[in-house]
C-alpha atoms as one frame of an Amber mdcrd trajectory, in Angstrom:
protein
  82.098  59.809 100.746  84.263  61.604  98.425  83.565  65.976  97.293  81.881
  66.406  94.017  84.759  66.421  90.605  84.310  70.959  89.568  86.455  69.767
  86.735  83.336  66.795  86.026  80.405  70.408  86.028  81.029  71.884  82.986
  81.075  68.118  81.733  77.553  67.072  83.378  75.842  71.360  82.349  75.940
  70.573  78.371  74.900  66.994  78.735  72.406  68.852  79.942  71.251  71.076
  77.503  73.535  73.974  78.643  74.069  76.028  75.348  77.656  76.877  77.416
  79.961  75.885  79.960  83.319  76.721  81.785  84.969  75.858  84.609  86.577
  79.413  84.957  90.654  78.102  83.732  90.384  78.543  80.160  88.222  82.385
  81.274  91.701  83.019  83.581  94.328  81.178  81.958  93.747  82.288  78.098
  91.781  85.618  78.409  92.382  87.857  82.123  96.350  86.379  82.779  97.977
  87.704  79.566  96.752  91.671  79.767  96.559  91.294  83.916 100.427  90.192
  84.341 101.375  92.490  81.138  99.689  95.905  82.688 100.985  95.344  86.136
 104.786  95.003  84.772 104.432  97.718  82.269 102.483 100.074  85.448 105.549
  98.816  87.345 102.654  97.806  90.064 103.386  96.432  93.622 100.355  94.410
  93.674  97.497  93.239  91.536  94.978  94.871  93.342  90.610  94.149  93.281
  90.607  97.545  91.420  93.406  95.543  89.067  91.244  92.808  88.166  87.535
  94.932  88.206  90.018  96.567  85.459  90.290  92.917  83.420  86.576  91.829
  83.847  85.117  95.136  82.955  87.534  94.852  79.797  86.407  91.671  78.560
  82.966  92.460  79.436  83.311  95.243  76.817  84.941  93.290  73.694  82.137
  90.778  74.617  79.795  90.811  71.435  75.959  90.209  72.076  75.437  86.612
  71.641  78.844  84.827  72.956  79.405  84.104  76.603  83.545  85.072  76.273
  85.739  87.484  73.506  86.853  85.587  70.704  89.868  83.739  73.043  92.133
  84.406  69.363  91.668  88.074  68.780  95.240  90.130  70.115  92.509  92.686
  70.634  91.561  90.772  74.058  95.295  91.025  75.613  96.353  94.351  74.766
  93.146  95.961  75.614  93.264  94.023  78.917  96.617  95.400  79.509  95.526
  98.911  78.974  92.868  98.956  80.947  94.874  97.074  83.878  97.807  99.473
  83.283  95.290 102.208  83.812  94.103 100.911  87.026  97.227  99.888  88.342
  98.055 103.441  88.485  94.439 104.805  89.646  94.439 103.146  92.097  97.932
 104.116  92.854 100.710 100.722  92.629 102.126 101.967  89.825 105.533 102.840
  89.852 106.279 106.510  89.050 109.551 106.126  87.820 108.244 102.618  85.428
 105.301 103.661  83.771 104.490 106.002  81.036 102.265 108.050  78.529 102.562
 104.954  75.618 102.773 101.528  77.318
């Protein structure tokens, strides 16, 4: 017996009539990671903590229009908003380097 392939799940969901199905990689790789990493670097964060991940998730949710499940992946504003949310979360959660942060990102 072999384990089911997680890659086949979105395909099966779409075949069953789902309007949208994803395995999470496109959301992470395209929408999440660029802003998370840039925000952490701008803050000089010593780690990427749960507060920073939550800030990225809330920023992405805030950019989603009511008829869509995720924001437009080609909109550069997405990365800017996620970057600033993560940078601010790093500062507020105490993992930012005070010498590296500035008022303007």
